[in-house]
C-alpha positions in Angstrom: 12.5 25.1 182.2 13.4 27.6 179.3 15.7 26.0 176.7 18.2 27.4 174.4 20.0 25.7 171.8 23.2 27.1 170.6 24.5 25.9 167.2 28.1 26.8 166.6 31.4 24.9 165.6 33.7 26.5 168.2 33.2 24.7 171.5 34.4 27.7 173.5 31.1 29.5 172.2 29.0 26.9 173.5 30.8 26.8 176.8 30.8 30.4 177.2 27.1 30.9 176.3 26.1 27.9 178.6 27.7 29.6 181.6 26.1 33.1 180.7 22.7 31.8 180.4 22.7 29.7 183.3 23.1 32.7 185.5 19.6 33.5 184.1 18.3 29.9 184.9 18.1 29.1 181.2 19.1 25.4 180.2 21.5 25.6 177.3 22.2 22.6 174.8 25.0 23.0 172.4 25.4 21.4 169.1 28.6 21.8 167.2 27.2 21.5 163.5 24.1 22.0 161.6 23.2 18.2 161.3 23.5 17.9 165.2 21.6 21.0 165.8 18.6 19.8 163.6 18.8 16.4 165.4 18.6 18.2 168.6 15.5 20.1 167.6 13.9 16.9 166.5 13.9 15.4 169.9 14.1 18.3 172.5 11.6 20.9 173.3 13.5 24.1 172.6 12.3 27.7 173.1 15.0 29.5 171.1 18.0 28.9 169.1 21.1 30.9 168.7 23.1 29.9 165.6 26.3 30.7 164.0 26.6 31.9 160.4 29.8 30.0 159.3 30.8 26.3 160.1 33.7 25.8 157.9 37.3 26.9 158.3 38.1 30.1 156.3 34.4 30.5 155.2 32.9 33.9 155.8 30.0 33.9 153.4 27.4 32.8 155.6 25.9 30.7 153.1 26.0 27.6 155.9 24.0 29.8 158.3 21.4 30.7 155.8 21.0 27.1 154.8 20.6 26.2 158.3 18.2 28.9 159.2 16.0 27.9 156.5 16.0 24.2 157.5 15.0 25.2 161.0 12.4 27.7 159.7 10.9 25.1 157.5 10.3 22.5 160.5 9.8 25.0 163.2 8.2 28.3 161.6 7.4 29.9 165.2 10.6 29.2 166.7 12.8 32.3 167.7 16.5 32.2 165.9 19.2 34.5 166.8 22.1 34.8 164.3 25.6 34.9 165.6 28.8 35.6 163.7 32.1 37.1 163.5 31.5 38.4 160.1 28.5 40.6 160.4 26.9 41.8 157.3 24.0 44.1 157.7 22.6 43.4 154.2 22.5 39.8 154.9 21.0 40.4 158.5 18.1 42.6 156.9 17.4 39.7 154.3 17.4 37.1 157.2 15.3 39.2 159.7 12.8 39.6 156.7 12.7 36.1 156.4 11.9 35.6 160.0 15.0 35.8 162.1 14.6 37.3 165.6 17.9 39.3 165.8 21.3 39.4 164.4 24.3 39.6 166.9 28.2 39.7 165.9 31.2 38.2 167.6 32.5 39.2 170.1 29.4 39.7 171.8 28.4 42.1 174.7 27.1 39.9 177.4 24.6 42.0 178.7 23.0 42.7 175.2 23.1 39.0 174.3 21.5 38.0 177.7 18.8 40.9 177.3 18.1 39.6 173.8 17.7 36.1 174.8 15.4 37.1 177.6 13.2 39.4 175.6 12.6 36.8 172.8 12.1 33.8 175.4 9.3 36.0 177.1 8.0 37.1 173.6 8.0 33.5 172.5 6.1 32.4 175.8 3.6 35.2 175.3 3.1 34.4 171.6 2.4 30.7 172.6 0.1 31.9 175.2 -1.7 34.3 172.7 -1.8 31.3 170.1 -3.3 29.1 172.7 -6.1 31.5 173.7 -6.8 32.4 170.0 -7.3 28.5 169.3 -9.4 28.1 172.5 -11.5 31.3 171.5 -12.1 29.8 167.8 -13.1 26.3 169.2 -15.6 28.1 171.5 -16.9 30.0 168.5 -17.3 27.1 166.2 -19.2 25.2 169.1 -21.5 28.2 169.6 -22.2 28.2 165.8 -22.8 24.6 165.5 -25.3 24.5 168.3 -26.9 27.8 168.4 -28.7 30.3 165.8 -26.3 33.5 166.3 -28.6 35.4 163.8 -25.4 36.4 161.8 -23.8 38.3 164.5 -20.3 39.4 163.2 -17.9 39.6 166.0 -14.3 38.7 166.9 -13.5 39.7 170.5 -13.3 37.5 173.6 -15.7 40.2 175.3 -18.5 39.8 172.8 -18.0 35.8 172.8 -18.6 35.8 176.5 -21.8 37.5 176.1 -23.1 35.6 173.3 -22.1 32.3 175.3 -24.0 33.4 178.5 -27.0 34.6 176.0 -27.2 31.3 174.5 -26.9 29.6 177.8 -29.8 31.5 179.3 -32.0 31.6 176.2 -33.9 28.4 177.1 -34.7 29.5 180.8 -38.2 31.1 180.7 -37.1 34.1 183.1 -36.7 37.9 182.2 -33.2 38.9 180.7 -31.7 42.5 181.2 -29.2 43.8 178.4 -27.1 46.6 179.6 -24.6 48.7 177.6 -24.1 51.9 175.9 -26.3 53.2 173.1 -25.3 51.8 169.8 -23.5 49.0 171.1 -25.9 46.1 169.8 -28.0 45.1 172.6 -31.0 44.4 170.2 -28.7 41.9 168.5 -28.0 40.0 171.6 -31.8 40.2 172.5 -32.7 38.9 169.0 -30.1 36.1 169.8 -31.9 35.1 173.3 -35.1 35.0 171.4 -33.9 32.6 168.6 -32.8 30.1 170.9 -35.5 30.1 173.2 -38.4 27.9 173.6 -40.6 30.8 172.4 -38.5 31.2 169.1 -41.5 30.3 167.0 -43.4 33.2 168.4 -43.6 36.9 167.7 -40.4 39.0 168.4 -42.0 42.4 169.3 -39.9 45.5 169.9 -41.0 48.6 171.9 -38.5 51.6 172.2 -39.7 53.1 175.7 -37.4 56.0 175.0 -39.3 57.0 171.7 -42.6 57.4 173.1 -44.3 60.2 175.1 -44.7 59.0 178.7 -48.5 59.3 178.3 -48.6 57.0 175.5 -46.2 54.1 176.8 -48.8 52.5 178.7 -51.3 52.5 176.2 -48.5 51.2 173.8 -47.7 48.2 176.2 -50.9 47.3 177.7 -53.5 48.5 174.9 -56.5 50.8 175.6 -60.3 50.8 175.0 -62.0 53.3 172.5 -61.7 56.9 174.2 -59.7 55.7 176.8 -57.2 58.7 176.9 -57.1 62.3 175.1 -56.5 61.6 171.4 -57.4 58.0 171.5 -59.3 56.5 168.6 -62.9 55.3 168.6 -61.4 51.7 168.3 -59.9 49.7 170.9 -56.3 48.8 170.4 -54.4 45.9 171.4 -50.9 46.5 173.4 -47.7 45.0 172.7 -48.1 42.4 175.3 -51.1 41.1 173.6 -49.1 41.1 170.0 -46.1 39.4 171.7 -48.4 36.5 173.4 -46.6 33.3 173.1 -43.3 34.9 171.9 -40.9 37.6 173.1 -41.2 41.3 174.1 -38.2 43.6 173.8 -38.4 46.7 176.0 -35.5 48.9 174.8 -34.6 51.9 177.1 -36.3 50.4 180.0 -35.2 53.2 182.1 -37.6 55.7 180.5 -40.8 53.7 181.4 -42.8 55.8 184.1 -43.4 54.8 187.5 -47.2 54.0 186.7 -46.1 51.9 183.8 -43.6 50.2 186.1 -45.9 49.1 188.4 -48.2 47.6 185.7 -45.1 45.9 184.2 -44.1 44.2 187.4 -47.4 42.7 187.6 -47.3 41.0 184.3 -43.9 39.7 184.8 -45.2 38.3 188.0 -48.5 36.9 187.1 -49.1 37.7 183.3 -51.9 39.5 184.0 -52.9 43.2 183.0 -55.9 45.4 182.1 -56.0 47.5 179.1 -56.4 51.4 179.7 -60.0 52.2 180.4 -61.0 48.3 181.1 -61.7 46.4 184.1 -61.3 43.2 182.3 -58.2 41.1 183.1 -56.2 39.8 180.1 -53.8 36.8 180.4 -50.5 36.4 178.4 -47.5 34.4 178.3 -44.5 36.5 177.2 -40.8 36.3 177.6 -39.8 39.9 178.3 -36.1 41.1 177.6 -35.5 44.4 178.5 -32.3 46.7 177.6 -31.0 50.2 178.9 -27.9 52.4 179.0 -29.1 53.9 182.2 -27.7 53.4 185.7 -30.8 51.7 186.9 -29.5 51.4 190.7 -28.7 55.3 190.8 -32.5 55.5 189.3 -33.6 53.4 192.2 -31.9 55.5 194.8 -33.4 58.7 193.2 -36.8 57.1 193.3 -37.1 57.1 189.6 -36.9 53.2 188.9 -38.8 50.5 191.5 -36.4 48.5 193.3 -38.6 45.4 192.9 -39.0 45.8 189.2 -35.4 46.0 188.7 -34.8 42.6 190.8 -37.5 41.1 188.6 -35.9 42.3 185.1 -32.6 41.5 186.3 -32.9 37.6 186.8 -30.1 37.4 184.4 -27.9 40.5 183.1 -26.0 40.6 179.9 -23.5 43.4 180.0 -22.4 44.3 176.2 -19.2 46.3 176.5 -18.7 49.4 174.4 -16.9 48.9 171.2 -13.8 50.5 172.5 -13.6 47.5 175.1 -13.9 44.9 172.2 -11.5 46.4 169.4 -11.2 42.8 167.7 -14.8 43.2 166.7 -14.2 46.6 164.8 -12.6 45.6 161.7 -14.9 42.5 161.0 -17.6 44.8 161.6 -16.5 47.4 159.2 -15.8 44.6 156.5 -19.4 43.3 157.0 -20.7 46.9 156.7 -18.5 47.5 153.6 -20.2 44.4 152.0 -17.6 44.4 149.0 -18.6 48.0 147.9 -14.8 49.2 148.4 -11.7 47.9 150.4 -9.6 49.3 153.1 -6.1 50.3 152.8 -3.6 49.7 155.7 -4.0 53.1 157.1 -7.6 53.0 157.3 -7.4 49.5 159.1 -5.0 50.9 161.6 -7.2 54.2 162.3 -10.4 51.7 162.7 -8.5 49.9 165.4 -7.2 52.9 166.9 -10.5 55.0 167.3 -12.5 54.9 170.5 -15.7 54.8 168.7 -17.8 56.8 171.2 -20.9 55.9 169.2 -20.1 52.3 169.2 -21.6 50.1 166.2 -23.7 52.8 165.0 -21.2 55.3 164.8 -19.0 52.7 162.9 -21.8 51.8 160.6 -22.1 55.6 159.6 -18.6 56.1 159.1 -18.3 53.2 156.6 -21.4 54.4 154.6 -19.9 57.9 154.5 -16.5 56.4 153.2 -17.9 54.4 150.7 -19.2 57.7 149.0 -16.1 59.6 149.6 -13.3 57.3 148.6 -11.5 57.2 145.4 -11.1 54.2 143.0 -12.6 52.0 145.6 -10.1 52.3 148.0 -11.1 53.6 151.5 -8.0 55.6 153.4 -8.3 57.0 157.1 -9.1 60.3 155.8 -12.3 58.9 154.1 -13.5 57.6 157.4 -12.8 61.1 159.1 -10.3 59.5 161.1 -6.8 60.6 161.9 -4.1 58.2 160.7 -2.2 56.9 163.5 0.8 54.5 164.7 0.7 53.4 168.3 3.9 53.8 170.2 4.3 52.8 173.7 0.6 53.3 174.2 0.4 56.7 172.7 -0.2 57.7 168.9 1.9 59.6 166.3 1.4 60.4 162.8 2.5 58.1 160.3 4.7 60.8 158.7 6.5 61.3 162.1 9.1 59.1 160.9 11.8 58.6 163.6 14.9 60.6 162.5 18.6 59.4 163.3 18.7 60.7 166.7 15.6 59.0 167.5 16.8 55.7 166.4 20.2 56.2 168.2 18.6 57.0 171.4 16.5 54.1 171.1 19.5 51.7 170.4 21.3 53.2 173.5 18.2 52.8 175.6 18.1 49.1 174.6 21.8 48.7 174.9 21.9 47.7 171.2 19.0 45.0 171.2 17.5 45.5 168.2 14.2 44.0 169.2 14.0 46.0 172.0 14.8 49.1 170.2 12.4 48.5 167.4 9.4 48.2 169.9 10.3 51.5 171.6 10.1 53.2 168.1 6.9 51.5 167.2 8.7 49.6 164.3 9.0 45.9 163.4 12.7 44.6 163.4 12.8 44.5 159.6 11.6 48.2 159.4 14.4 49.2 162.1 17.1 47.5 160.1 16.0 49.2 156.8 16.3 52.5 158.4 19.5 51.9 160.0 20.9 50.6 156.7 19.5 53.8 154.8 21.0 56.1 157.5 24.2 54.2 157.8 23.7 53.4 161.5 25.8 50.4 162.8 24.2 47.9 164.8 26.9 48.1 167.6 27.7 44.4 166.8 
């Protein structure tokens, strides 16, 4: 059950808050002194603290509350703390919020406002704990992968990429074809490289063929080889195909959807038997090659249109590794950008925000080009959003506004009204931190309503 600790020397305050919060099924513990409060924290699981600022009669300085706040924060750095006092000092509130206080309410309080504040902070605390748990689990899984497998220096941070890498490592030892799908520029070849590096054929060659970069009449010769004079323009010497070169290793077929139907039939045969003939030859050759293919095409749609063999699709797609676009793994963006930057400059905060907000339709390839351009354009080794060719943005309720679109007095007062005076809720609506909202309120002379 969610538990709130109230630390206040006035027994009536504890009784009132206990009754109020019980209506929302929140367990409330009451301590009447800082010492009693710290002792309760030491033995109970507490989700949120509501603490008074003054505990001695005729004292209004708030120094006792500040000392208690710091003592709690030292031992429980992530515990939300709401400050409660009859002597509201906005300057003190700003300083304590900067130090990590969750909110600041005055006595007498508004029941709805206080209840809403507590509910919001309890939900936020629960969500934060879950995020922390997931982050710790993510780190544990990453460490386990890095200790056990060769990830070829892959730079990533998102759970989506972690899942793909985990599956790639898991299937690497199985001698079956792998199909890597995803948009252009997403890094499909890097995933193929990881599969090869952890396979039983890792000591063999890793040969790459871009089926989309070759004329259709040359793809078969490229893959399977050709005898002298086997086709128009052929040399007077026989040539090995990529399957022969990759014998004992791995062949990566990029843009497999561009393979013509005749080549598809030959590829199917090699996958099933390891046998093929060079163009212009009747001699059957035998190879042992692990095939990894990749495509950004919709192969099932191509099958329906008669442009791709269904039997080949199922032979290639024994294991599919779907690499999402960069827009679906935003946690990868900044680490990748730092990797491409390689210490040549540094990003300012606006650049980092813009990097994370951009949708990157060109994926990792677009990101790399943007970083290379920014290094050339930036001044004094500091990269801003403009150097990246991106608009500086700040997220607000899922939308975006320019950073100089500062919320005015009317916007702040409207947000406070909508939030019924709950600072944390109003700050979230404005896209600000609580500290930033308090600073603007102080500058504009806007009262907290407490």
